[in-house]
N, C-alpha and C positions, 0 to 999 in steps of 0.2 A: 360418169360419177362428175356432178357439177363440184368445180372448186369452189372452196369456203372462204378464199382470202379476197378482200378487196384491195384494189391497186388504186393509189391516188395517181393525179398526174403529176409529174415531176415540177417542182418548183423552180422557175428562173430566178438567175440572181438578182434582177430588177424587181421581181415581185417580192421577193425575200427581202428587199431592203425595204421597199414600199411598205410592206404589209406590218414590219415588225418597227415601223416609225423610228427608223436607227440608221440612216445614213450616216456620212462622212462627218456632217458638221453637228448630229447628235451625239455622236461616239467621242469627237474630239472635246465637245463641251463637257462629254461626262467623265473623261480621261482628265482635262485639267481642272475639273472640280473636285474628283479622288487626289488629285495630285495637291491641290490647296489646301483641302479639308476633308479627309479620306473619311470614311465611316469605320475606323479601326480603332476606337475607342480612345481616341485622341482628345484631351482637353481644349476646348477654345480659348483657355487661359494660357497656353503656352506661346513664347517662353514664361516661365515661372515668375521672372522678374528680368528688369531689363539686364541685357548681357554686356560684358565687356567687352567679349569678343563676338564676330561675327563667322567665324571660320578656323578651321585648323589646319595645319601641314604638321605632318607626323615625317619626321626624316628617322628609317628605321636602318639601323644597324647590324645585320642579321649576323649573328654567332656569338655575339657576346663581347662587346671590347673591354678590356682590363680598367677598373677605375680607377686603382692604384698608380697606374701610369700615366692618367690623363687629366682626371678632375679632381681625386682627391689625394692630395699630396702628404706622404708619410715617410718622413726624414729616417724614422727607426728601421724602415726595410732596408736601407743601404748597411746601416751598424750589425745588423743581424744578419746580413746576406750570408747563406750557407750554412747556417747553423738553426737549431729551434729556438721558439722564445723561452725565455726562463720563465721560472714562475715571479721573481722578483719583479721582470719587465712587464709582466702580466696583469693587469690591474683589475680583472674581471672573473676572478675565478679561477679554475685550471685551465691552462693555455690550451690552446689545440695543436695537435700533432703536426708533424712535416716541417721539412727545413724552408725558410723563408727565402725567397728569391728578390732580389734588392731591384730597385727601377735604376736605369740608367738615365733616364729625362730628368731634366732641368725643369723646375717649375718657377715661373715668375708672377709676382703680383700686378695684374693687368688694368688699365684704365683707373678712373680715379677713385673706383671703388675697392681697388686691390682683390680682385676676383682671382685665386689661384689657378692657374691653367698650365698644361703641359708646353714645353717648347714643340711638340709636335702639332700646335694648332696655332701657328704664327698670324694668320690671316683672320682666323675668326677670334683670335685673342684681341683684336680692335674692336671686337663687340662687348667687350665684358661688360662695359655698363647698362647693356641691354639685356644681359644674362641673368636668370637664376638658376644657379647650380642645386641642385638637389642632391645631396650625397646620402642620405639615409633610406634609400631605398630598399626594399625588400620584398621577395615574391614565394610563392611554391613551387615546388617542382626544380628537380636537379637537371634533367634532360631537356633537351632542345622544343621537344614536341609540347610537353606540358606548358614549360613557361612561355613559348611563343601565344598557346591558346590562350594562359592566361592574361598576357600582354594585349592579346586582340579583342578575346571575347568576354575574362572575366572567369572562366572557367575551363579547366581541361578535363572536366570530368564527363559533361554533358554538351550537347550540341546548342549552342547558345548564338545568339545575334552577336556581331562585330561592334566595335565603339563607332565606327565611321556609320553602320546601318542605325544604331540607337539615335545618333544625331541628326541622319536624315529623316526618320520617322518623327524626331523629336521637335524638329525646325524646318523640314521640306528644305526643296531646292531654290537658292535666290533668281534662278533663271529656269524659265520654262521650255527652255531647248536644250538644255544639258543635265544631267544627273547631279543629284545632291552627294554623290561619293564617287570618287575615283581613286583608285591603285595602280600606282604606276610599278612595274617589273616587280610583281607582286612574288612571295618565296611559292613554290610548287610543292615543298616537303616541308615536314614539322607541323602539320595541320593544313596546309594547302588550301583550298579554297575555303574552308572553315573560318580563316583567320580574316576574310575579307567577306563573308557569308551573312545573310539576313536570317537564316535558323526560321524560326515560327513567324517572325515579321512580313510585312508583305512584301514580294519579291521585288518591287521597285525599290526597295532600299538596301539590298546589297549593290556592292560595287561594280562598276564597270572598270575591268582591268585592262591596262593598256600592257603588252606585253608579259612577260616573265622573268626571275632575277636573271637567268642565264644568258637572256638574248640582249645584245645590246640596243639601247632603246634607240639609238638611230634608223634600226630594223625593225622596232616592234610595231605592231599592229594590234587594232582593237578588231576581235573575230568577228565575222557577219556584219561588219559594219555598213557596208553596201553591196550590191550586187551588178557587175556590170552586164550581165547576160539578161536582167530582164529592167527595161525603161522604167521610171520614176510613174509614170503615169500609171502603168500596170502594176507594179506595186501597189500603190495606191487603192487599187479596185481591188486587189486580193485581201488586203488588209480590211478594207471596207467591209468585203463579206465576213472575214472571222471577224472581226470586232461585233458585226452585227448578232452573229452566232453567242458569243460571247454576253452581249448586253441581253440578248433574249434569255438566257439562262439567268442573270440577274433579276431580270423582270418577273421571274416564276419562283425567287426564293427570297426569303426576307432579308439574307445579308449572306456575302461570300466573299471576305477580304482576301483570299486568293484570288478571284477573278477579278476584283477591282484592281487589285495591283496588276494583274497580268494585262489589263485593258491600258491601264495607265503607261506600264514598261513599254508596249507593243507602239504605242502612239510617241512616246519620248523617242524612242530608238528610230523611228523613220524621220523623226525630225533631226536628230543627232548626225544623220548623213550629210546635212548641209551644214551644220553648225562646229562638228568636231574637227572635220579634215583641216580646216584654216586654221585652228589651235594647236594642233601637233605639229605643224611644221614652222620653219624660223625665219621664211623668208619677209617678216614684217619685223624684225628684230635688228636692230642698228648693230654694225660690227663692233662698236665699243661695249654694246653689252652682251654680247657673244663672247668677247675677249674677256669681260670681268670675269664669266662664269666659266673661264676655260674651255670654252667648246671649241675644237679644233686642235687642243694642245692635248699630250698624254703627259699625265694617266688622268687629266681632269674631265675630258671629253664624255663620258658616259654619264657621270652622275652630275656634272654639269648641266646637260641636257633634262635630266630628271627635275633638277632645282627649276631651270626656268619653265619647263613645263608646268611645274607645280604652281609656281607664279601666275602662268597665262590663265591656267584653270581657276584658281582662285579669286583672282581680278575679275573673270565673267560669271562668278556666282557659284562656284562648288564649292559645299559645305566644309567636306573633309576628304582632304588630298592627303596620299599614304606614298612615299618615294622610300625604295627598299633598296638597299645594297645585295650584292650576292653573298653568298653563305662563307664569306671570306674573314671573318674577326673571330673564328674559331680555333683559338692559338695555343694548342696543347703541346706544340713544339714551338721553336722559334716565335716566341710572343714579342720581343723586341725588334726583330724583322719586320716580322708581321703588322706590328702596328705601326712603323715607319712607313711601311708600304700604303695600307689602308688610309692612313690620315693623308697622306699626298693625295690619294684621290678626293676627298671628300672637303677635306678644309678649303679652298679656293672658291668650291661651286657655294658653299653653306655660308661663307662670308659674304659671298656676292648676293644670295639670296637674303640676306638679312638688308644689305646696304639697299637693293634694289625695290624692296616691300616700302624701306623708309623714305626713300626718295618719293616714292610715287603715292605716298601717304596711307599705306593699307597696312604698316606694321602694327600701329594702335588697335586694329581692330582685326588682325590675324594674330592666333595664338599659334605659336612656331615650338615644336617639339622635336628633342634628341633624344635618340634612347635606344636600348636593347633590350632584349628579354631576360638579362641577366648579367653579373659582371665576371670577374675571373679571381681566383685565389690570390693571396698574398704568397701563398707556399708555392715551391718550385714542383713541377711534374715533366716527366721526361728531360730531364738536363737544362733545358732551358725554356719551358712553356708553363703555361698556368691552367687548373682545371676550372671546371663550371662552379660558379659561386652565386646562387639565388640570394644567401643572407646577408648581402648587402652590395649595393651598386651605386653608381651616379646615372643622372639623366640631367638635362636642364632645359629650361623653357625661355622663350622671349616673347616679347608682344603681346596683344592681347590683354593688356591690362596688368601685366606681370611688373612687378617691382625689380626694376635693371638693378646691375651690381649688388646680387643678393647672393649667399650663400645659406643654404637650409639644411640643416640636420647636420649630423656628426657620426663618423663612427670612430672604433675606438684605435689606439696608436699603431694599428698594424691593418686597417682596414675589413677586419674581419666580418663584424656585426656593428649595427647602428646604436648607438649610446644616447644621443639627442633626436627629437623629433623624429622617429623611425615614421616612414611611409610606406605603407603598402600598396600594391597593387588596386586595391579595390579603392583606397584613397587616392591615389593619382586618378581613376576613372572618376571618382567624385567630385576631384576637384576641375577635371577638363570640361564637364558639365554644367559646374556651377559657372566657369570662366563665360560659356554660354546663356545664360540665364536658367540653367535646366538644372532642376533640383533631383538630384538623383534617386531619392526615397519617392518621388511622385511620377518618375517618367518610368510609366510600368505598361506591361501588355498582359490582358489574361489569355492564358494558355494551360492546358490540360488541368481546367479545375483552382488554379492560383494565379495571381500577379506575381509575375516576373519583371525585375529591373536589371541593368547593368554589373549592378554590386551585389545583387543577390539580398543578404540580410546586413552587409557591411559596411563599410566605408565612412570616411568623414573627410569632407572638403578642407582643403590647407587655405581658408579664406586670407590668411595674412599672407598670403604670397602676392596678393594683388594691390594697386595703390589705392582703390578705393576702400578698401576693407579698413 
């Protein structure tokens, strides 16, 4: 019986590359074009207006620091320590239940502006005139997982792109050899990779992760950044073959943003093998700079390395850098001792970051944000702890056009609820995009039949926080 199958001669790699008209040069140009002007429905008018900031550094304190011990001074906490709030003292309806936990920490008015900051931040307080403290934050979700996803993606219910991914999509990277979004020591729990993923946006907009929260950053590595077993010339040939197949697929379809993003991501990953290792090291930094960040000292070494790396990445054109502590701010017990420990780890490095950016002329164009997923209750838990409190908490911003020396919003006399200029998480996200020249209502991506945005159908930017407003 005669075989009915026809067998083709195998196609050589050289023939495939030649006939597909898709050699290295073509693929590289296609990838760079996709990076600069991708066919993922992004408007050529972006940014929507001149931005006040070019980039963002987000300092994430995982676990929920107590706002009433750090940035929201409440003298009545000491007066009512150990007892419930009376109806006479509570001026906003029925008082919440539970016994008040007084704060032992002294606050003082700092800088010429008089911003009130806890004694736990002696180094940071020197930068009070650069800071805008927002005391009226509130969010949804009393569990860490919900609140982290709301903070990082704007939704705890559905899989959504992270803030950094939206910014990478909207503005792209300033450098052709570095990603637009890097996360240093990211949390593996409470949402994990969703907190820095791209969801339905092209894969090139997800973060490049350096280590994880529980790994000392000195030992952290970027997974699969290089391959010591295969020479770079052979890696390049392998990538050429793979990219030729990807590009052939593109030629046979009207559009495939997923493949376009893959092509761009592969090319960027190859270039990062030479551009990133030098940035990750500290050999090019002076001893004075290392000392300023507290590198080589305890307890500041680890977060000092993160802050310095954030400066280096931002300086080289990464649009959004996040540095994260470990899950060490969740003080259900020993709140006071825990705050002393954690603030000592981050105070000096954060102050150094602001000073370093200022000295290099980068602070005005870099929006620095300090914050967490929620705050802690003014009431006591487990004898000397505080519980989760999404109803009110504090963050601060500096640089990036922010009006320094400003306190924005207010909570009630005990720090339970915002009573002036409340700022929801959607408002915060809209404000961050505003600083970068992006209109949160117009930065959209069409998915599953509708246009999605970071703020869903909510949010208003607090434009009065900025100097030019």
